[in-house]
C-alpha positions in Angstrom: 112.4 84.1 131.1 109.0 82.5 130.7 109.1 79.0 129.3 106.8 79.7 126.4 108.1 83.2 125.6 108.6 84.1 121.9 112.3 84.8 121.0 112.6 87.3 118.2 115.3 88.9 116.1 115.0 92.2 114.1 116.9 92.7 110.8 117.3 96.4 110.1 117.2 98.9 112.9 117.2 102.1 110.9 114.3 103.4 108.9 111.1 101.4 109.5 113.0 98.9 111.6 113.3 101.6 114.2 109.6 101.6 114.7 109.4 97.8 115.0 112.0 98.0 117.8 110.3 100.9 119.5 107.0 99.0 119.5 108.7 95.9 120.9 110.4 97.8 123.6 107.4 99.8 124.6 104.5 97.4 124.2 105.8 93.9 125.1 107.0 92.4 128.3 110.5 91.0 127.6 109.5 88.0 129.7 106.9 87.2 127.1 108.5 88.5 123.9 112.3 88.7 124.0 114.4 90.4 121.4 117.5 88.1 121.3 119.4 89.8 118.5 119.5 92.7 116.0 121.1 93.0 112.6 122.1 96.4 111.4 124.9 96.8 108.8 125.4 100.5 109.6 124.9 100.8 113.3 126.7 104.1 113.8 124.1 106.8 114.5 121.1 104.5 114.9 119.7 105.8 118.2 117.6 102.9 119.2 120.6 100.6 119.2 121.8 102.3 122.4 118.6 101.2 124.1 119.2 97.7 122.8 122.7 97.7 124.2 121.4 98.9 127.6 119.2 95.8 127.6 122.2 93.5 126.6 120.7 92.7 123.2 123.6 91.8 120.8 123.9 93.7 117.6 125.4 92.1 114.4 126.4 93.6 111.1 125.0 90.7 109.0 122.3 88.0 109.5 124.9 85.3 108.9 126.9 86.7 111.8 123.9 86.4 114.1 123.2 82.8 113.2 126.9 82.1 113.3 126.9 83.2 117.0 124.3 80.4 117.6 121.4 82.9 118.3 118.2 81.0 118.3 114.8 82.7 117.5 111.2 81.8 116.9 110.5 84.8 114.7 112.6 87.0 112.4 111.2 90.5 111.7 112.9 91.6 108.5 112.8 95.3 107.7 116.0 95.6 105.5 116.4 97.1 102.1 114.0 95.4 99.7 116.7 93.8 97.5 117.8 91.7 100.5 114.4 90.4 101.5 114.6 87.1 99.6 118.1 86.0 100.8 117.4 87.0 104.4 114.0 85.3 104.5 115.4 82.1 103.1 118.3 82.1 105.6 115.9 82.7 108.5 113.6 79.9 107.4 116.6 77.6 107.1 117.5 78.5 110.7 114.1 77.5 112.0 112.5 80.9 112.2 109.0 82.0 111.2 109.3 85.4 109.4 107.5 88.7 109.2 109.1 90.6 106.3 108.3 94.1 105.2 106.7 94.8 101.9 107.4 93.9 99.1 107.9 90.2 99.6 110.9 90.4 97.2 112.0 92.2 94.1 111.3 89.4 91.5 108.8 86.6 91.1 111.6 84.0 90.9 112.7 85.2 94.3 109.2 85.0 95.7 108.9 81.5 94.3 112.2 80.4 95.9 111.0 81.8 99.2 107.7 79.8 98.8 109.7 76.6 98.2 111.9 77.2 101.2 108.8 77.9 103.3 107.3 74.6 102.3 110.5 72.7 103.1 111.1 74.4 106.5 107.6 73.9 107.9 107.7 77.5 109.0 105.6 80.4 107.6 106.3 83.9 106.1 104.0 86.9 106.5 104.4 90.1 104.5 103.9 93.4 106.2 101.1 95.0 104.2 99.4 96.4 107.2 96.0 97.1 105.5 95.7 93.3 104.9 95.8 92.7 108.7 93.2 95.5 109.5 89.7 94.8 110.7 88.2 96.9 108.0 89.8 95.0 105.1 89.2 91.6 106.7 85.5 92.3 107.2 85.2 93.6 103.6 87.0 90.6 102.2 84.7 88.3 104.1 81.7 89.9 102.6 83.2 89.8 99.1 84.0 86.1 99.5 80.4 85.4 100.8 79.0 86.7 97.5 77.1 89.5 99.3 77.9 92.0 96.5 77.5 89.8 93.5 80.0 89.4 90.7 83.0 91.7 90.5 82.9 94.1 87.5 85.9 96.5 87.8 88.0 98.4 90.3 90.4 101.3 90.6 92.8 102.9 93.1 94.8 106.1 93.1 97.5 107.7 95.3 99.7 110.8 94.9 102.5 111.2 97.4 105.1 113.7 96.5 108.7 113.0 97.4 111.6 115.4 97.8 115.3 115.3 97.1 116.0 113.8 100.5 113.8 110.9 99.9 115.6 109.9 96.7 119.0 110.6 98.4 118.4 108.8 101.6 120.2 105.6 100.5 122.1 104.2 97.5 119.1 102.4 96.0 116.1 104.8 96.0 114.7 105.2 92.5 117.1 102.6 91.1 116.4 99.8 88.7 119.4 97.9 89.9 123.1 97.9 90.4 126.1 95.7 89.9 126.4 94.8 93.6 122.9 94.0 94.7 121.3 93.0 91.4 117.7 94.0 90.7 116.1 96.7 93.0 113.2 98.1 90.9 112.4 100.8 93.4 109.3 102.7 92.3 105.9 103.8 93.6 104.4 100.4 92.6 107.2 98.3 94.1 107.7 100.3 97.3 106.1 103.6 98.4 102.6 102.9 97.1 102.7 99.2 96.7 100.2 98.8 99.5 97.4 100.0 97.3 98.1 97.8 94.3 98.4 94.8 96.7 95.2 95.8 98.4 93.0 95.6 95.3 94.4 92.2 94.4 94.1 90.9 98.0 90.5 91.9 98.4 89.6 90.0 95.2 91.5 86.8 96.1 89.3 83.7 96.2 90.2 82.8 99.8 91.2 84.6 103.0 94.8 83.7 102.3 95.1 84.5 98.6 95.0 87.5 96.2 93.5 87.7 92.7 95.9 86.5 90.0 96.4 88.9 87.0 96.4 87.6 83.5 97.4 90.7 81.5 98.6 94.2 82.2 98.9 97.4 80.1 101.2 99.9 81.8 102.6 103.4 81.2 105.5 104.7 83.2 107.0 108.2 83.4 109.4 110.3 85.4 110.3 113.9 86.3 112.9 113.3 89.0 116.5 112.9 88.2 116.4 109.2 88.9 116.9 105.9 87.1 113.4 104.4 87.4 109.9 105.8 87.1 108.1 108.0 89.6 104.7 107.8 88.0 102.7 104.8 86.8 99.3 104.1 85.4 98.3 100.5 84.6 95.2 98.5 83.6 95.3 94.9 85.0 93.0 92.3 83.6 91.9 89.5 85.9 90.2 86.3 85.0 86.9 86.9 83.3 88.0 90.2 81.7 87.5 92.2 85.0 89.9 95.2 85.0 91.7 96.9 87.8 93.2 100.4 87.3 96.1 101.6 89.4 97.5 105.2 89.4 100.5 106.3 91.5 102.7 109.3 91.3 105.5 111.0 93.4 105.4 114.2 91.3 101.9 115.7 91.4 101.7 119.2 92.8 99.3 118.2 95.6 99.2 114.9 97.5 96.1 112.7 97.4 95.9 110.0 100.0 94.9 106.6 98.7 91.4 106.1 97.4 89.8 103.0 95.9 86.5 101.8 94.4 85.3 98.3 93.6 82.2 97.8 91.5 80.1 94.7 91.9 76.8 93.6 90.4 74.9 94.5 93.5 77.1 97.1 95.3 79.8 99.8 94.9 82.5 99.8 97.5 84.4 103.1 98.0 87.2 104.2 100.2 88.3 107.7 101.1 90.4 108.6 104.1 87.6 110.9 105.4 84.8 108.4 105.1 86.5 105.0 105.4 85.2 102.1 103.4 81.5 102.2 102.5 79.5 99.7 100.5 76.5 101.2 98.8 74.1 98.3 98.0 71.8 98.4 95.0 68.8 98.1 97.3 69.8 101.3 99.1 71.5 99.8 102.1 74.8 101.4 103.1 77.4 99.4 105.0 80.3 101.1 106.8 83.5 99.1 107.5 85.6 101.8 109.0 89.1 102.6 107.8 92.1 100.3 107.5 93.9 103.1 109.2 91.8 102.5 112.3 93.9 99.4 113.0 97.3 100.1 114.4 99.9 99.6 111.7 101.9 97.3 114.0 99.0 94.9 114.6 100.8 92.8 111.9 103.6 92.3 114.5 101.1 91.3 117.2 99.5 88.9 114.8 102.8 87.4 113.8 103.8 86.9 117.4 100.5 85.3 118.3 100.8 83.0 115.2 104.1 81.7 116.6 102.1 80.6 119.7 99.0 79.2 117.9 98.0 78.3 114.4 96.1 81.2 112.6 95.0 82.2 109.1 97.9 83.3 107.0 96.3 86.8 106.4 99.1 88.0 104.1 101.7 85.4 103.2 103.9 84.9 100.2 101.2 83.4 98.1 99.0 86.5 98.7 101.9 88.9 98.1 103.2 87.3 94.8 100.6 88.9 92.5 101.8 92.4 93.4 105.4 91.5 92.6 104.2 89.9 89.3 102.5 93.1 88.3 105.5 95.2 89.1 107.9 92.9 87.2 105.7 93.1 84.2 105.4 96.9 84.4 109.2 97.0 84.6 110.0 94.4 82.0 111.4 95.8 78.8 112.0 99.3 80.1 115.3 100.6 78.9 114.8 104.3 79.3 111.8 105.6 81.3 109.8 108.2 79.2 110.3 111.7 80.7 107.6 114.3 81.1 108.0 117.2 78.7 110.3 119.9 80.2 107.5 122.5 79.7 105.4 120.6 82.3 108.1 120.0 84.9 108.3 122.5 87.8 110.8 123.0 90.7 109.6 123.7 94.2 112.7 125.2 95.9 110.9 125.4 99.2 109.9 121.8 99.4 113.0 120.8 97.4 111.1 118.6 95.0 110.1 118.3 91.3 106.4 118.3 90.3 104.5 118.1 87.0 102.0 120.8 86.1 98.5 119.4 85.5 99.5 115.8 86.2 97.3 115.3 89.1 94.2 116.6 87.2 95.1 114.4 84.2 95.4 111.2 86.3 92.2 112.0 88.2 90.5 112.3 84.9 91.9 108.9 83.9 90.6 107.5 87.2 87.1 108.8 86.6 87.0 107.3 83.1 88.8 104.0 83.8 91.5 104.9 81.3 95.2 105.2 80.8 96.9 108.5 79.8 97.3 107.3 76.3 93.5 106.4 76.2 92.8 110.0 77.0 95.1 111.3 74.3 97.2 113.5 76.5 100.0 115.0 74.5 102.6 113.9 77.0 101.5 110.3 77.1 103.3 107.3 75.6 101.8 104.0 74.3 101.0 101.5 76.9 103.2 98.4 77.1 101.1 95.2 77.2 102.4 92.0 78.9 100.7 88.6 79.1 101.2 87.3 82.7 100.0 83.7 82.4 103.1 81.5 83.0 105.2 84.6 83.8 107.8 83.2 86.2 111.0 85.1 85.7 112.1 88.7 85.6 113.2 89.9 83.1 111.6 88.2 80.1 108.9 86.1 81.8 110.5 82.7 81.2 113.5 81.1 83.0 116.6 81.3 80.9 117.8 78.0 79.6 121.3 76.9 80.6 123.6 76.3 77.7 126.0 73.4 78.0 
């Protein structure tokens, strides 16, 4: 083993963790990047663990078991269920590991804040796996925004429709859940999980440094559902940043047709637009057109490469906890106060027995109209819409309610 090799553990070998391990086994020389332990609470039937065992990599059921066995690592790659992110990140920091954790950073803002405090105490760092934030296209665009090349930010919007079938919501015991008695808050939703990248991306691009995201001050949100789940599968929200600049975010898992993520940012001297067929293009007021390519051009596991190299040398924290907190803040405020999610009228809901999924007739067209007019469904007066719930986010520090509950003696 090379003297300066990076020792690494992976938490979660099923799901997305499978691809982390596959990348590590296929791309990296074990003399330079050594996987010294894997945590998987349900190891039966996880194919990649057989390869791990062939390479004499120990597998543990819990992270506590791994550290109890005196396993030492430089980097922990955490790809577990989102409700476990906070506790596992904190434990890894306490054991001297740097951390790359999958999105979202955590379920609640108080959890993210606890992680930030532990990060400061430990002298280690935490990166969050929003792969677009690590991409060449997004980094180049953010540099030009920070330089003032485009002038003052005016408004922005993003939209994504990714339909999900019964298997998606049945793949585990937390998909589509607000929470449960055993794990606490989960808040699984398009904005928290499946399409969280695109909410985070807008905030990240508008942050006032390479390592920060824009901080929202107020949010007006509408949530709906068609699936037989606890939480929402469709969300539209208007986020106000400092200086009254609005961001609009639309995401749904029940439109008839998928629409891959798009976004647009309007500045005083340019309009920046992204479509998956054109990439990111900035159209300047003077007629100049600047192409940045697509964030998808960068391998999604470049974030792993960047984290490994950051163990070896100090680098910019491209997507750390501070940059990731505003997305969690937005999702907590969207969720706060929801008792029962409004359901789409039964006359709109359709069943696709071939794709085994629910979809809502006309929803995609309605949300695309909202996108084109910078409005919410209630602004458009759609008969199925509900009033937007408004939340002030300044000093919001605890979910639910916004303020930390006082302890009664």
